[in-house]
N, C-alpha and C positions, 0 to 999 in steps of 0.2 A: 892444590888444596892441602890444608893442614889436617893433622890427625883428628883433631876435635871436630872439624867439618865433616870428615868421613863418618864419624860416630853419629853426628846429627843427621846426615844423609840416610844412614841405615834406619834410624828411627822414623824418618819422614818417607821411607819407601823410595828413595832416589838412588840411582846409580852414581858412583863417585869413585875417584882414584887419586892417590897422592902422586905427585910428579914422578917419583921413582917407581911407582906401581907396587910398593911393598904392602900397602893397606888399601883395600878397595871393597866396594859393594857392587854386587851383581843382582839384578832381578831375574830370577830363573822361573819361567812360567808364572809370573806374578808373585813370586815368593822371594823376599829379600834375604840374601846371604852375604855376610861380611867375612872377608878372608884376610889372613896375614901371610905374606910371602908366598903367595900362590894358592892354587886350588887344592893343594895337599893339606892345607890347614884352615878349614872353616872355623871361625870363632863362634858365630851365632847364626841362627835362622829366625827370621821374623815372619810368622804366619799372621793371617787376619785375626786369629783367635789366641795368639800367644807366641812364646819364644822357646827355643832350645839353645843351650849354651854349652860350649866345649869346656869340660872341666880339666882337660889335660894342659900341660905346659909345653913350650917349644923352645923359646929363647927369651932373653931379657926384653928385646924389642916387642916380641909378640905378647909378652906379659903386659907391657904398657898398652898395646892395642886392646887386649882383653879387658884391662881395667877401665879404659874409656867406655867400652860398650857396657860392661857390667854396672858401672855407675848409673847408666841410664835405664837399665832394665831390671836391676836386682829386685825391686819391689814387686815385679810381675812374675818372678820365677818361683817355682815350687822345687822341692828336692828332686822330683822326677825329671825336671827340665835340665838338669846338669848331666850331660852324657859324655862318653869318651870320644876320642877322635875317630876311631873306627866306626862307631855307631852314627856319629853326625855326618860322616862322609857317605854312609849308606843312605841316610835320609836325603842328602843332597842328590844322590843318584836317583832315588825314588822320585824326587821332585822333577828332575830332568827328564826322566823316561816314563812318567805316568801323569795322570791329571790330579795328583794329590796337591791340594792347595791350603789345607788347614791341619792344625795339630790334631784336631778331633778325628780326621780321616786316618791319620797315622795310627792313632790309638785303636780305632775301630778295626783297622786292617792288620793290627799287631805288627807294624813295620818297625 
């Protein structure tokens, strides 16, 4: 799959991966997460009620991955939806190890 197809898969809630595995989407407990170069760098999370986006940088290639995703979701993001790598990784962990499925649940639980 091409990078553009990975971005589209993320929006459509589908799992996908580039041939080299550098850019991929996982559905974790029904929540979509798109990664660049491994699970140490989640780019964005797609909940049923909105998105979270990693505001940090990593590499030139990751910047291209981020730009593909951002182009598709930027109109749906608020200032609070841009979070740092540490915080977005913590959210991914909450999704993995709890039943959190919506952005509203995160806010209510102050995660």
